[in-house]
Every structure is written in structure tokens, then in C-alpha cells.
N, C-alpha and C positions, 0 to 999 in steps of 0.2 A: 791272088789262093796261094801262098806262101809252098815252098818247094824239102819235103822235108825225107834227107838219107842220113847213111853212120858218113861220121866222120874223123871218124878212129877206128883203130885199134881195136879197142876197149869195146866190148860190148853198149848197147844202150845211150853212146856218148852220139845227138847229132847234132848235123847243122840244121840249117833251119836258112834256106835263101830265098829272102823276105823284097815282095814284088813293087818298087815305089812310083806312083804315080805324080806327075809332074805338066805343068804344062806354067803357062808366062809369071805365074801366079806364085810361083813355088813348085814342094812338091809333098807327098800324102805316102803315108807308109801305115800300112798295118803289121805291129809292130810281135802280138803276141792272141793266139787266141788257144783256149785250154783244149779245142777242139784238132787242135794238130797232134796233143798226147795223149790218144783214146788207152795207157797204157795206166794211168791216174787220172784220178780223182777230182781232182784238185776243191777237194772239200773246203779249203781253207784258202786265201790267194794273199799275201803279203805284196808288194812294190815296195822296192832297197834304190834307194838312191848311194852311191860310193863314187869322190872324188879322190887321185889316186896324182905325184906328180914324178914326175921324171926318176926312171930307180925303183922306187918305190916294192915292194912281194909282196904281196898280202896270201899268207894260206902255209901252209899245206889245212884244210879245213875238209870233214865230213860227216857225215847221216847217215845215222839207220831209220830216220823215215822220209827227212824231206827231201823235193827234189828242185836242183836253181834252175831258171831258163836266164838266161841273158842275153842283152841287150848293147853292145857297146851302144854310146851317146860321141864320142869323142875321147878320137887318141886312136893308139896305137899299143894294144899288149899281148904277153904268149901268156897263152893258158897253160899250169902246168896239170896233167894228168897222172892219177895214180891208181888201180885201179884193187881195191882192199876185199871187196866181196870174196868172202870162203870159197863159195861153190864155183865161182866162175875159172873160166879157161883160162882166161888172163888172169888173174890172182896176180902182185905185184907189177904187172907189166905197168911202165911210164910212156906218156908220151908226153909235146908242145903242139898246140897248135893258134897259130897265128894269128891275129882277129886284127882286122882295122876297121874304125868309125865310115871309112869312105867305102866299104862291098856290100854292106847295107844283110849285117848274116845273123843269124842269132844260133847261140849254142847252148843246149840241152842236156843239164848234168843226170844222171841217175841217179838217186842213196847208194852210199857204197862208196864211191865213187872221190877218192880225194880231192880237193881242186883248190889253184891259189891262179894267180897273174903277175905276171915283170910286167907292169909302168915300164914301156918301151919310149912313149910319152907322156904327157899331161893326159892322164883318161876322166873320163866319166863317163861311169856303169851304171846305166839300170837292170838291176836282174829279179827275178816273178819266182817267189818259191810259196810251196803249196803246205807250207806249216809256218803258222804264228811265230815272232819270237816268243820261247821260254824259259828264257836266260838262264840260256846254252844250254840243258837238259840232252839236243840232241844237236851238238854241236862240240865236232872233235879234233882234233889235231894231230899231226904230222909231220914233221921236223922237212922245212924244204930243201933239207940239202941233206938227205937220211943215202949217204949208200948206196943201204941193200933194197931201195927202188929205183934210186939213180934219177928222179927227172931229167930230163936236158937242157936247164936254163937258157944254156949258153946266153947268161950275161957278162956284160962288159966290163965291169965294176963289182962289187960287195953292194948289195941292193941294201936297203931301207926297212928296216923290219921294225913291226911293234914288238915290248914286249913282248905280249903274249904268244907272238910266231914267234922269238926268237926261242921261248920253253918248252913249245911243241915235241911231245919224244920223238922216238929214232922207233924204227918199227921195230924194233928189236927188242924197247923194253912194252910194248902192249905186247897184252896177252891174247895168242890169236885167236882164241874162244868170246873175245871179248868185241871181236869184229862181226863187220855185215856180214851176214851170209851171201 
């Protein structure tokens, strides 16, 4: 059984320590169970795969309804998080968490927490979401380098960004009442 516990100072962000079972043939790891997260109904499930080369930064993205569960298959990433929930005692708090596929850990990101990652190596990330992709109606962006949020990326070089992520607005350009509760 996986062990689930807070992994960040941002409320609701959870780390999932997974338990692999191995023998001479290899190993088996259960990576996700909806029962691990009773705070969500998980009515719809969609699983996605993201492959990124070293130096790519994806995000920051946030949702009003969707939660994400990440499992890194290969490589190392630095996850950037920023609490955009207006009612949170940690509103605007930002932090990073390093994940390494060798650590065999999952990451649960609640709705309202902006998230992204910097690929420290070539990576393959699997993520489960609890809403089907809807053409972007519940997907919003925040500038990865917003000084008012100040995610501590500690990037060694200028990251590689998509056009979409380059165009993400800064927090001061987003009406406060349009942020998640």
C-alpha cells in the first residue's frame, strides 16, 4: 500500500511513496488508486504522457475543477507550484519539489494550485486527471517567471518554453475574482 503525506507547504499537495515489489524477473509497482484520494470523486479519468527533453519548462498551468496526479517514469524534474486559491492561507505561496523517477513517488496537485515542471534531464511523465480534456475551458496559465509569485526554479540556463507558455499572463494581469476559491 502507498503511503500518502503532505509534501509541500501548500495545503493539499501530497506525495505518494509507492512500494515496488521485485524479484528476479523485475519489479511491479502500483502507481495510482482513486481510493488513495478520497477527497475527490474521480468521476472521469484521463491518463496522459508527456515527454520532454532536458531544459524544457512546461507551465505554469492551473484549473478550477481538475486535479492532477503525476508519476515520473524516467528522468528528473523540478516541479514548480504556486497556490492561487484566494481562500487559502497560503495564497501566492510558491515552492519547488524535485522528483526523480528512481525515487518511485507520485505527486497529487489539487485544483487551484498552479503547476509546471522544469526537465532537469530528458523525462517521461505520466499524469492522471479527473476531468477529460475539454478544449482548454478549465486550463489557465500563469507566467513561469512571475516576480509576484517567484517560483524558485533555480534553472541553470534559460528554459525552453512553448509559445503558449511564453504568453501566460502575470498574476497582476489576472483579475483576483477570476482566480479559484
